[in-house]
C-alpha positions as CSV (number, residue, x, y, z in Angstrom):
1,M,-15.0,25.3,3.1
2,S,-17.1,25.5,-0.1
3,V,-18.7,22.1,0.5
4,V,-20.0,23.2,3.9
5,R,-21.2,26.5,2.5
6,D,-23.0,24.7,-0.4
7,L,-24.6,22.2,2.0
8,R,-25.8,25.0,4.2
9,V,-27.5,26.7,1.2
10,L,-29.2,23.5,0.2
11,L,-30.4,22.6,3.7
12,R,-32.5,25.8,3.7
13,L,-34.8,24.1,1.2
14,G,-37.3,22.0,3.0
15,D,-38.1,19.4,0.4
16,F,-34.4,18.9,-0.4
17,R,-33.7,18.5,3.3
18,R,-36.4,15.9,3.7
19,L,-35.2,14.0,0.6
20,L,-31.6,14.1,1.8
21,A,-32.8,12.7,5.2
22,V,-34.5,9.8,3.4
23,R,-31.2,9.1,1.5
24,L,-29.0,9.3,4.6
25,L,-31.2,6.9,6.7
26,S,-31.6,4.5,3.7
27,Q,-27.9,4.3,3.0
28,C,-27.0,4.2,6.6
29,A,-29.2,1.1,6.8
30,D,-27.4,-0.3,3.7
31,G,-24.1,0.0,5.4
32,V,-25.5,-1.8,8.5
33,F,-27.0,-4.6,6.3
34,Q,-23.8,-5.1,4.2
35,V,-21.6,-5.5,7.3
36,A,-24.2,-7.9,8.9
37,L,-24.1,-9.9,5.7
38,A,-20.3,-10.0,5.6
39,A,-20.1,-10.9,9.3
40,Y,-22.6,-13.7,8.9
41,V,-20.8,-15.2,5.9
42,V,-17.2,-14.6,6.9
43,F,-17.0,-14.3,10.7
44,S,-19.8,-16.5,12.2
45,P,-18.2,-19.0,14.7
46,E,-20.2,-21.9,13.3
47,K,-19.1,-21.3,9.7
48,Q,-15.9,-22.4,8.0
49,T,-15.7,-19.6,5.6
50,S,-14.5,-20.2,2.1
51,P,-13.8,-18.0,-0.9
52,A,-16.9,-19.5,-2.6
53,A,-19.0,-18.2,0.3
54,I,-17.5,-14.7,0.0
55,A,-18.0,-14.8,-3.8
56,S,-21.7,-15.6,-3.2
57,A,-22.0,-12.7,-0.8
58,M,-20.4,-10.4,-3.3
59,A,-22.9,-11.5,-6.0
60,V,-25.8,-10.9,-3.6
61,L,-24.6,-7.4,-2.8
62,L,-23.7,-6.3,-6.3
63,L,-25.5,-8.3,-9.1
64,P,-28.9,-6.6,-8.5
65,Y,-27.2,-3.3,-9.3
66,S,-25.8,-4.6,-12.5
67,L,-28.8,-6.6,-13.8
68,L,-31.6,-4.4,-12.6
69,G,-29.9,-1.0,-12.9
70,P,-30.6,-0.2,-16.5
71,F,-34.3,-1.3,-16.3
72,A,-35.1,0.3,-12.9
73,G,-35.6,3.6,-14.5
74,V,-38.4,2.3,-16.7
75,L,-40.5,1.4,-13.7
76,L,-39.5,4.5,-11.8
77,D,-40.9,6.5,-14.6
78,R,-44.2,4.8,-14.2
79,W,-44.6,4.7,-10.4
80,R,-44.9,7.7,-8.0
81,R,-41.4,8.1,-6.8
82,R,-42.5,9.1,-3.3
83,Q,-44.3,5.8,-3.1
84,V,-41.2,3.9,-4.3
85,L,-39.2,5.5,-1.4
86,L,-42.0,4.7,1.1
87,Y,-42.9,1.1,0.1
88,G,-39.4,0.2,-1.0
89,N,-38.0,1.1,2.5
90,L,-41.0,-0.6,4.2
91,L,-40.3,-3.7,2.1
92,R,-36.6,-3.7,3.0
93,A,-37.4,-3.2,6.7
94,T,-39.6,-6.3,6.5
95,L,-37.1,-8.3,4.5
96,A,-34.2,-7.4,6.8
97,G,-36.3,-8.4,9.8
98,A,-37.1,-11.7,8.1
99,T,-33.4,-12.2,7.3
100,A,-32.6,-11.8,11.0
101,L,-35.2,-14.5,11.8
102,L,-33.5,-16.8,9.3
103,V,-30.1,-16.2,11.0
104,V,-31.6,-17.2,14.3
105,A,-33.3,-20.2,12.9
106,S,-30.0,-21.4,11.2
107,V,-31.7,-22.1,7.9
108,P,-29.8,-23.4,4.9
109,D,-27.5,-20.8,3.3
110,W,-29.5,-20.7,0.0
111,L,-32.5,-19.4,1.9
112,F,-30.5,-16.8,3.7
113,Y,-29.0,-15.6,0.4
114,A,-32.4,-15.4,-1.3
115,S,-33.7,-13.1,1.5
116,A,-30.5,-11.0,1.4
117,L,-30.7,-10.8,-2.4
118,S,-34.3,-9.5,-2.2
119,V,-33.1,-6.6,0.1
120,T,-30.4,-5.5,-2.3
121,A,-32.6,-5.8,-5.3
122,V,-35.1,-3.4,-3.8
123,N,-32.2,-1.1,-3.0
124,R,-31.6,-0.5,-6.7
125,F,-35.0,1.0,-7.1
126,V,-34.7,3.2,-4.0
127,L,-31.3,4.6,-4.9
128,A,-32.4,5.3,-8.5
129,G,-35.6,6.9,-7.2
130,L,-33.6,9.2,-4.9
131,S,-31.5,10.4,-7.9
132,A,-34.5,10.7,-10.2
133,A,-36.4,12.8,-7.6
134,L,-33.6,15.3,-7.1
135,P,-34.6,17.7,-9.9
136,R,-38.1,17.8,-8.5
137,V,-37.0,19.5,-5.3
138,L,-34.4,21.9,-6.7
139,D,-34.0,24.4,-9.5
140,A,-31.5,23.9,-12.3
141,D,-29.0,26.3,-10.9
142,R,-28.6,24.3,-7.7
143,L,-28.7,20.8,-9.3
144,V,-25.0,20.4,-10.0
145,M,-24.2,21.4,-6.4
146,A,-26.7,18.9,-5.1
147,N,-25.5,16.1,-7.4
148,S,-22.1,16.5,-5.9
149,I,-23.1,16.6,-2.3
150,S,-26.0,14.1,-2.1
151,P,-24.1,10.9,-3.3
152,T,-21.1,11.9,-1.2
153,A,-23.3,12.3,1.9
154,G,-25.0,9.0,1.1
155,T,-21.6,7.2,0.9
156,L,-20.6,8.7,4.2
157,A,-23.9,7.6,5.7
158,A,-23.3,4.0,4.4
159,T,-19.8,4.1,6.0
160,A,-21.3,5.3,9.3
161,G,-23.8,2.5,9.1
162,G,-21.0,0.0,8.7
163,G,-19.4,1.6,11.8
164,I,-22.6,1.2,13.7
165,A,-22.8,-2.4,12.7
166,F,-19.2,-3.0,13.8
167,A,-19.9,-1.2,17.1
168,V,-23.1,-3.2,17.9
169,R,-21.4,-6.5,17.2
170,L,-18.2,-5.8,19.0
171,A,-19.9,-4.1,22.0
172,G,-21.4,-7.4,23.2
173,A,-24.4,-8.0,20.9
174,D,-22.5,-10.8,19.4
175,S,-25.3,-11.7,17.0
176,D,-25.7,-11.0,13.3
177,A,-29.5,-11.0,13.8
178,A,-29.2,-8.1,16.2
179,V,-27.3,-6.1,13.6
180,L,-29.8,-6.9,10.9
181,L,-32.6,-5.7,13.2
182,V,-30.8,-2.4,13.6
183,G,-30.7,-2.1,9.8
184,A,-34.4,-2.9,9.7
185,V,-35.2,-0.1,12.1
186,L,-33.2,2.4,10.0
187,Y,-35.1,1.3,6.8
188,L,-38.3,1.9,8.7
189,C,-37.2,5.3,9.8
190,S,-36.3,6.2,6.2
191,A,-39.8,5.1,5.1
192,L,-41.5,7.2,7.8
193,V,-39.4,10.3,6.8
194,S,-40.5,9.9,3.2
195,L,-44.1,10.6,4.3
196,L,-43.0,14.2,4.9
197,L,-42.7,14.6,1.2
198,G,-45.9,15.3,-0.9
199,R,-47.3,12.2,-2.7
200,E,-47.1,13.9,-6.1
201,L,-44.0,16.0,-5.4
202,L,-41.4,13.7,-6.8
203,G,-43.2,12.8,-10.1
204,P,-43.3,11.5,-12.6
205,D,-45.8,13.6,-14.6
206,P,-48.4,11.2,-16.0
207,E,-48.4,12.7,-19.5
208,Q,-44.7,11.9,-19.9
209,V,-45.0,8.2,-19.1
210,Q,-44.6,5.8,-22.0
211,S,-47.9,4.1,-22.2
212,R,-46.9,0.5,-22.6
213,L,-44.5,-1.2,-20.2
214,R,-43.3,-3.8,-22.8
215,A,-42.4,-1.0,-25.3
216,A,-40.5,0.9,-22.5
217,L,-38.5,-2.2,-21.6
218,L,-37.7,-2.9,-25.2
219,S,-36.6,0.7,-25.8
220,T,-34.3,0.5,-22.8
221,A,-32.7,-2.7,-24.1
222,R,-32.3,-1.0,-27.5
223,G,-30.9,2.1,-25.8
224,L,-28.2,0.0,-24.1
225,L,-27.1,-1.4,-27.4
226,D,-27.2,2.0,-28.9
227,G,-25.0,3.2,-26.0
228,L,-22.5,0.4,-26.7
229,R,-22.3,1.4,-30.4
230,H,-21.8,5.0,-29.5
231,L,-19.1,4.0,-27.1
232,S,-17.3,2.1,-29.8
233,E,-17.0,5.4,-31.7
234,R,-15.6,7.3,-28.7
235,R,-12.3,5.5,-28.2
236,A,-11.1,7.6,-25.4
237,A,-14.1,6.8,-23.3
238,A,-14.0,3.1,-24.2
239,R,-10.3,2.9,-23.2
240,A,-10.9,4.7,-19.9
241,L,-13.8,2.3,-19.1
242,A,-11.6,-0.7,-20.0
243,A,-8.9,0.5,-17.6
244,M,-11.4,1.2,-14.9
245,T,-12.9,-2.3,-15.2
246,V,-9.5,-4.0,-14.8
247,V,-8.6,-1.8,-11.9
248,R,-11.9,-2.6,-10.2
249,F,-11.2,-6.3,-10.8
250,C,-7.9,-6.0,-9.0
251,Y,-9.4,-4.2,-6.1
252,G,-12.1,-6.9,-5.8
253,A,-9.6,-9.7,-5.8
254,L,-7.5,-8.1,-3.1
255,T,-10.6,-7.3,-1.0
256,V,-11.5,-11.0,-0.9
257,M,-7.9,-11.9,0.0
258,V,-8.0,-9.4,2.9
259,L,-11.3,-10.8,4.1
260,M,-9.7,-14.3,4.4
261,L,-6.6,-12.9,6.0
262,C,-8.7,-11.1,8.6
263,R,-10.6,-14.3,9.3
264,Y,-7.8,-16.8,9.5
265,A,-4.3,-15.4,9.3
266,W,-4.3,-12.3,11.5
267,S,-6.8,-13.2,14.2
268,S,-7.6,-15.9,16.7
269,T,-11.2,-15.1,17.3
270,E,-14.1,-14.0,15.1
271,S,-14.5,-10.7,16.9
272,Q,-10.9,-9.8,16.5
273,G,-11.1,-10.7,12.8
274,L,-14.2,-8.5,12.4
275,G,-12.4,-5.6,14.1
276,L,-9.4,-6.0,11.7
277,L,-11.7,-6.0,8.7
278,G,-13.3,-2.8,10.0
279,L,-9.8,-1.3,10.3
280,A,-8.9,-2.3,6.7
281,V,-12.2,-0.9,5.3
282,G,-11.5,2.4,7.2
283,V,-8.0,2.7,5.8
284,S,-9.1,1.9,2.3
285,G,-11.9,4.5,2.7
286,A,-9.2,7.0,3.7
287,G,-7.5,6.2,0.4
288,F,-10.8,7.0,-1.4
289,F,-11.0,10.3,0.4
290,A,-7.4,11.1,-0.5
291,A,-8.2,10.4,-4.2
292,A,-11.1,12.9,-4.1
293,V,-8.6,15.5,-2.7
294,L,-5.6,14.7,-5.0
295,S,-7.2,13.8,-8.3
296,P,-8.2,17.4,-9.4
297,W,-4.6,18.4,-8.8
298,G,-3.1,15.3,-10.4
299,I,-5.3,15.6,-13.5
300,G,-4.5,19.3,-13.8
301,R,-0.7,18.6,-13.6
302,W,-0.3,15.5,-15.7
303,G,-3.5,15.2,-17.6
304,R,-6.1,12.4,-17.4
305,A,-4.0,9.7,-18.9
306,G,-0.9,10.8,-17.0
307,W,-2.7,10.7,-13.6
308,M,-4.2,7.3,-14.3
309,T,-0.8,6.0,-15.4
310,G,0.9,7.3,-12.3
311,C,-1.7,5.6,-10.1
312,T,-1.5,2.2,-11.8
313,V,2.3,2.3,-11.9
314,S,2.3,2.9,-8.2
315,A,-0.1,0.1,-7.6
316,A,2.0,-2.3,-9.8
317,V,5.1,-1.5,-7.8
318,L,3.6,-1.4,-4.3
319,T,1.2,-4.3,-4.5
320,P,3.9,-7.1,-4.4
321,A,6.1,-5.0,-2.1
322,L,3.4,-4.6,0.5
323,G,1.3,-7.6,-0.2
324,L,3.7,-10.6,-0.4
325,P,4.7,-10.5,3.2
326,F,1.0,-11.1,4.1
327,A,1.5,-9.1,7.2
328,L,-1.1,-6.8,8.8
329,V,0.7,-3.4,8.7
330,P,2.0,-3.6,5.2
331,M,-1.3,-4.8,4.0
332,L,-3.1,-1.9,5.6
333,A,-0.7,0.4,3.7
334,A,-1.6,-1.5,0.6
335,A,-5.3,-1.0,1.3
336,F,-4.7,2.8,1.5
337,V,-2.7,2.8,-1.8
338,L,-5.2,0.7,-3.7
339,G,-8.2,2.7,-2.4
340,L,-6.4,5.8,-3.6
341,T,-5.6,4.2,-7.0
342,T,-9.1,2.7,-7.6
343,Q,-10.9,5.9,-6.8
344,S,-8.5,8.1,-8.7
345,V,-9.0,6.0,-11.8
346,K,-12.8,6.1,-11.3
347,I,-12.8,9.9,-10.9
348,T,-10.7,10.3,-14.0
349,T,-12.9,7.8,-16.0
350,D,-16.1,9.7,-14.9
351,T,-14.5,12.9,-16.3
352,V,-13.5,11.2,-19.6
353,V,-17.0,9.7,-20.1
354,Q,-18.7,13.0,-19.2
355,T,-16.6,15.0,-21.7
356,Q,-16.2,12.5,-24.5
357,V,-19.7,11.0,-24.8
358,D,-22.5,13.0,-26.4
359,D,-25.1,14.2,-24.0
360,A,-27.9,12.3,-25.8
361,H,-26.0,9.0,-25.1
362,R,-24.5,9.8,-21.7
363,G,-27.2,8.1,-19.6
364,R,-27.0,4.9,-21.5
365,V,-23.2,4.8,-21.4
366,F,-23.2,5.4,-17.6
367,S,-25.7,2.5,-17.3
368,L,-23.1,0.3,-19.1
369,Y,-20.4,1.7,-16.8
370,D,-22.5,0.7,-13.8
371,V,-22.8,-2.9,-15.1
372,L,-19.0,-3.1,-15.8
373,Y,-18.1,-1.6,-12.4
374,N,-20.1,-4.1,-10.4
375,T,-19.6,-7.2,-12.5
376,A,-15.8,-6.7,-12.4
377,F,-15.9,-6.9,-8.6
378,V,-18.1,-10.1,-8.7
379,A,-15.8,-11.6,-11.4
380,A,-12.8,-11.0,-9.1
381,A,-14.5,-12.8,-6.3
382,A,-15.3,-15.7,-8.6
383,V,-11.6,-15.9,-9.7
384,S,-10.5,-15.8,-6.1
385,V,-12.4,-19.0,-5.5
386,L,-9.9,-20.8,-7.7
387,L,-6.7,-19.2,-6.4
388,L,-7.2,-18.5,-2.7
389,P,-6.1,-21.0,-0.1
390,P,-8.1,-21.3,3.2
391,D,-5.9,-18.9,5.1
392,G,-5.9,-16.2,2.4
393,R,-2.2,-16.1,1.7
394,S,-2.2,-16.3,-2.1
395,V,1.0,-15.5,-4.0
396,P,-0.8,-16.1,-7.4
397,I,-3.5,-13.5,-6.7
398,V,-0.9,-10.9,-5.7
399,L,1.2,-11.6,-8.9
400,L,-2.0,-11.7,-11.1
401,V,-3.1,-8.3,-9.7
402,T,0.4,-6.9,-10.1
403,A,0.5,-8.0,-13.8
404,L,-2.9,-6.5,-14.5
405,Y,-1.9,-3.2,-13.0
406,A,1.3,-3.2,-15.1
407,L,-0.7,-4.1,-18.2
408,V,-3.1,-1.2,-17.7
409,A,-0.2,1.2,-17.0
410,A,1.6,0.1,-20.2
411,L,-1.6,0.6,-22.3
412,L,-2.2,4.0,-20.7
413,L,1.4,5.1,-21.5
414,R,0.8,4.0,-25.1
415,W,-2.5,5.9,-25.3
416,R,-1.0,9.0,-23.7
417,A,1.9,9.0,-26.2
418,R,-0.6,8.8,-29.0
419,Q,-2.8,11.4,-27.4
420,A,-5.6,8.8,-27.6
421,L,-7.0,9.4,-24.1
């Protein structure tokens, strides 16, 4: 396979291999931490989980990406990136360990969330630092190949971390604190591996740093506004982003519903519910993988708007058919379909933005994209607070999501007919 061949070529390069190891350990720890957070909030025996608690957990996991993302680069361009990877992972190891102690001490929820939020906020800097450092360890000819492989490998590592967390918890260490400590150890390992990279290797070059921090932050804010203005002139990209935002909202709303169903409707114990959640996440992940395989073929056959339309029409038809029984097997089928739909629309949107937005504005537009992508998920969790009953069986949410998929499909059909996407 070409991916395996490309990876073999890149792994011959020592600095890339070490940087990739930092990423894999770091994102594996992220997966462990995220599952530990979900287990503590949703599946702890002493807690009566509510949609509001799940919404709070979603905000903790995702809002740092949205709020800090556009500005993280300003600081990364002022600090040695190797030191960001080292101290960022050391800090996360410490904070994850502290969070484990808070779980053992049964502190108020707000204190637990504050600690967890600190871990995910630091994560934004580490991930951005990994991406910014990549051109420093590779030549330009190999950069596209690495940009394709590294994030995919990181996502697989995060998935593996989630699997480790499920295994630790289900194998007898029935303690969220134990899972958090596993994450802390992985963060520490990532920090230690970063020491294998030269202190100055990853940049930035001092002469390229904007001298005043305030000026750099203001220029970033102005850049985001400039990106928004540019996007308003690129209608195809703006429409694709709008479609992606709505589809991501739908996926988020159904994710919260499945969490509640796993906790209360489909299981009699917390461990059984956690296992069902792991199964649902795995099936949805299979849908994401299928989207990566099928989207190039679908886009080539029906065009970008046609492929997005087919995916959203399928979701509009299958969501009520599979979702309204609120039964496990049909809902797992829905998880696969919606994983396929969501990732297919994202892949297509990425392509539209990359081809329709000028290179000089592309970074700023992708920063806006990142904000929309994550806040849509958090907004879905917030709406779920209003519509979800305690057991998770919500006809209004299924009908709302169905209507939104149908609306997006209708708009895509219209834009396709007008060749406006």
